[in-house]
N, C-alpha and C positions, 0 to 999 in steps of 0.2 A: 836140649837139641842133640840128636845123635851126631857123632862125628862122621864126616864123609871126606874122602880125599879130593883135593883140588885137581881138576882135570887140565892137563897141559893145553894151553891155547884155547880153552873154552871160555866164551864170553856170554854172559847172561844179559839179554835185552828184555826190558820190562816196559811194555806199552802201558801207560797209565792215562787212560782216556775214558770217555763215556760219562753220561750224566746219571745213570742208574734211576731212570724216571719211575720204575716200578717200586722203588723204595722211598718215594716221596711220602711225607715231608722230611724224613731223615736225610736222604741224599738230595742235594741241590746242585745247581750248576756251579755255584761258588764253593761247594764242599761236597764233591762227588763221593760215591761209596768207597773208593779206594783210600780215601783220606780218613775214613771212619773206623772205629773199633766196633765191629758188628758181632764179635764172638765173646765179648766180655773178658778177653785175655789181657787187656791192657796194652795191646799192640794193634795198630791199624792194619787193614788188609795189605796196604803197601809195605809197611814195616815187616809184617809177617812174611811177605813174598821175598823181600831182601834177605831176611833171616834164613829163609829156606835155601836160597841160591848162593849166599855168600861162601859157604864151605866148599861148594863145587867150583866157583869162579872167584877165587880169592883176589880181591882188588880188581876184578874185571866185570863189574856190573855197569850197565848203561840204562838209564831211564829216559823214555821219550814221553813227554807230557805236553799239555796245552800251555801256552804262554801265561794264561791266567793262574795256573796252578804251580808254576815252577818254584816260586818262593816257598810255598807250603811244602812241596816235595823236598826241597833242599833242607828245610827246617826239620822235617820228619826223619830224614836219613842223613844225618850229618857225617856218617862214616864214609859216604860217597864224596869224592871230589866234585865241586860245583860244575866243572866242565864235563862231568859224566851225566849231567841232567840236561837233556836236549829239549828245547822248547819249540813246539810247533806254533807258527803264527796263527793257524786256524785249523779246524778239524778237516782232514782229508781221507779219513778211514785208515784201516790197518796197513794197506800195502805201502802207502807213502811213509808212514811212521817206521815200519819195520824195514822197508827198503832203504830209507835214509841211514838207519843204523848199520845196515849191511854195507852200504857204500863207504861209510866212515871206517868200519872195521876192515874192509878190503884194503884200505890204504894203511891203516895202523898196524895190522898184523896179518901178513900174507898166509900164515898157517892157521888162521882163526877158524874155529867152528862156533857158530852162534846158536843160541837157543832163545826163542821168544816165548815168554810166559807172562800172561796178563797180571796186572797188579791187584786185581779184585777177586782172585780165586782163593778158596780155602782147601788146604791139603794137610791132613793130620799126620800121615805116616812118612816121616822124613827118610827113613831107610829105604822104603819101597820107592819113593820118589827119586832118591839119589841113584838107585839101581837102574831105574827106567831111563834117567837122563844119561847115565854112563853108557848104556846100551845104544841109545840114540846117537850119542857122539861117535861111537865106534862105526855105526852104519853111515853117518854123515861123512866120515873121513873117506868112505868109499864112493862119495859123490851122490848119495841118495838124498832126496828131500825126505826128511823123517818127521812123522807125527807120532805123538804119544796118545794112543786110543784108550779111553777109560772103559773098563768092564761095566756094562749096564747093570744096575740093581733093580730096574723096573722099566716099563714101557713109557719113558719120559717123552713128552711132546714138546718140551721147551729147548731141546738140544738138537743140533745136527748129528748125523751119524756117518761112520766110516765103514764101508763094506770091504772086508779083508779077503785076501786070497791065500795061496799057498805060502809056506815058509820060504825065506830067502836062504840059499845055501851059504853056510859059513857065518851066518849072523843070527842073533836071537831076535828075529824080526819077521814080520809077515808082509807080503805084497799088499798094496792098496789098489783095489779095483775101481772104486769111485767114492766120492763124497756126496752125501744126499742131504737135502734140506730137512728142516723140522717136520716130522710126519704127524699124521693123525694118530690117535691112540690105537686104532685097529691096525694101521700100517706098522706102528712101533711094536705091537705085539707079534706081528709076523716077522719083523726083524729079529727079535729076541729068540723066536722059535728056531731060526736057522743056526744060531750060534756064530754067525759070521760078521755080526755088526758090533761096533763099539761106538761109544759117545765121542763126538769130536769136541775136544776141549780147547781147540785153537792153539795147541802147543806144537811149535815147529822147530826142528833142529837141523841145521844145514850149514854148509860152507858159504860165506857171503857171496863169493864169485858164482857159485852154483845157483843161488837164489836169483841174483841179478841177471845171469845168463838165461835162466828159465823165463824171467819176466821179459827179457829182450826178444825172446822168440815170439811172444804175442804182441808186445808193445815196445819196440826198440827205442822210441823217443822217450818213453817214461824211464826206462832203465838208464839211458844216457843222461837224462836230466838229473836223476838221483846221484849218479857218479860225478856229474859236474858240480852239484851242490856240495858234495863231500870235499871236492878239491878247492872250492871257493865258497866257504860257508858265509862269507859276507854278503852273498847274493840271496840268502834264504828268504828274506822278507819279500823281495822282488819276484822270486820264482815260485815260491810255495803255492800260492793261490792258483797257479796255472796247471798244477799236477792233477791227474785224474783222481776222482774220488771213488775208490773201489776197495773192497776187502781183499786180503791176501788169498783167501779161499778161492774167490772167483778169478783173480788175476793170475795166480800161479798154481795153487794146489790142485784145483779141479782139472785143468788141462794137463798138468804133469802126471796126475793119476791116470788119465785117459791114455797117456803115452807110456805108461808102465814105469814111471820114474819115482814113485813114492813108496816108502816103506813105513810100516807101523810097528812101534814097540808097544806091546800090551802093558798098560798101566794097571797094577793091582791095588793101588791105593785108593782110598775114598777121596772124592773130589766134588766140590760144589762151587758154582759161580754166583751163589747168593743172588739169584735173579729177581726175586720178589719176596714178599713177607711170608708166604707159605714156605718158601725155601729156607728163609731165615729161621722160621719156627721149627722146621724139621732139623736144622743144624743145631739149634739150642737144645731140642729134645734129645737128640742123639748124644750130645755132650753130657746132659744130665743123666741119661741112662747109663753111659759109660762109668759114671761116678756112683751108680746105684741109687739114683734119685728118680722116683716116679712122680713127676710134677704135672698136674693138670693145668697149671698156669706157668707160663714161661715169661720171665721178666728180664728185659735187657736194660739194666740201669739200677736205680735204687729201689730195692724190693719194699722198703719201708713206706714208699709212696703209693703202694698198690693195695686195694681192698677188693677181694673177689668173694661173692656169695653165690654158690650153686652155679658156677660159671667155669668155662675152660677157654684157653686161647693164649695169645701173645700180647703182652703189654709193654710199651716203651714209654716210661715216664720221663720225658725230657724237658719239662718246663718248670719243675719244682713243685707243681701242684699235685695233690692227691688224686689218683684215678680210682674210681669205684665202679664196679660192674656187678649187676645182680641178674641171675637167671638167664644168661646167654652162653651158648656153646660155640666153640671154634671162632671166637671173635678176635679181631686184630684192632688194637687201639694204639695209636702213635700220637703222643702229645708233645708238641714243641712250643716254644714261646710265641710263635706267630701263626701256627696252623695245627689243626687237630684232624686226624684221619680215623674214621671208624668204618671197618669193613669186616669181611669174613675171609678165612683162609681160602675158601673155594673161589672167591672173586678177586683174589690178590693181584692177578695179572691185569685187572682193569684199572689199577691205580694210574697207569700211564695216561688214561683218558682224562683224568682230572688235570694232570700237568698240561696236556694239550689244550684243554678248555681255558686254563688260567693264562696260558700264552696268548690264546686267541682273544681273550678279554683284556689283554694288556697288563696283566698282573705279573710282570717280569720279576718284581722284587720277591715274589713268593716261590719262584722256580729256580 
């Protein structure tokens, strides 16, 4: 890992939530994708995220996760003090999770700048990532809500986008004119043609007080409740379920952009949220290509368990059984001890419908 200087008063907040239903049966509610090694690196996505942020926020990392996963998170990142792993009693979406961390840091360090980085993203270029975070911290100290926008590599339809405007004077940043939802392919192609749009990776850097004050402009009771929780953490179980269930994009980022208070640092590094098996396959393919390997079959796990004849695709042999495929292209096979998934890369997004059906049928033990 490339060395990077620790940034004064910079705190890394890592929301570790979500079930990753499009990666079933690898990702389950009891073992979501951030707790898994999906890159074959020997480190889980959460561990890799902590590795990436630790040089920038030496001893200043905070993980917010579900109560059901707190024990696993503590076990995976023993370098963090246990009190730096905050457990949500129930899922309330990203505003509550990130807002609680902001309220805690507002009390702990009045000079803090916090950066929120999801636990399940893959970023390879440490130096470029560190440079973007450093630029974002500089802008955040000027009271901007800062997002790191990823340069699109194609007209992706699975990501939200950021429409940027003119540069900000004195900062290596652009103004943000609006956040837009996941587009159709035709709309995404139009975005790329303008050169003004970047992928929204959900990375936000901001002073905690600025974030909570922006929230208070739209929902003063929500902001007050988060600050009260930070001051009296013993009330968390009682109060948490009463908080609004809303994403930080809708609660703060979108209205702040409309008011001209959001800045964007262009991120030049590759980024992937590993949203489905097609994404995972592309990630593994890129890694093999970087090592000079042209593999028609990508295997996550023990390659000795896979036999392919005139076939291409992604195989995850996770049950100990041999997986054999003959005469099929762009296939995805995920074999686990209690479930087997067979699909194609083209239909990888539809895996979530299987999870929904299993829940509806009462097979909670499988999800």
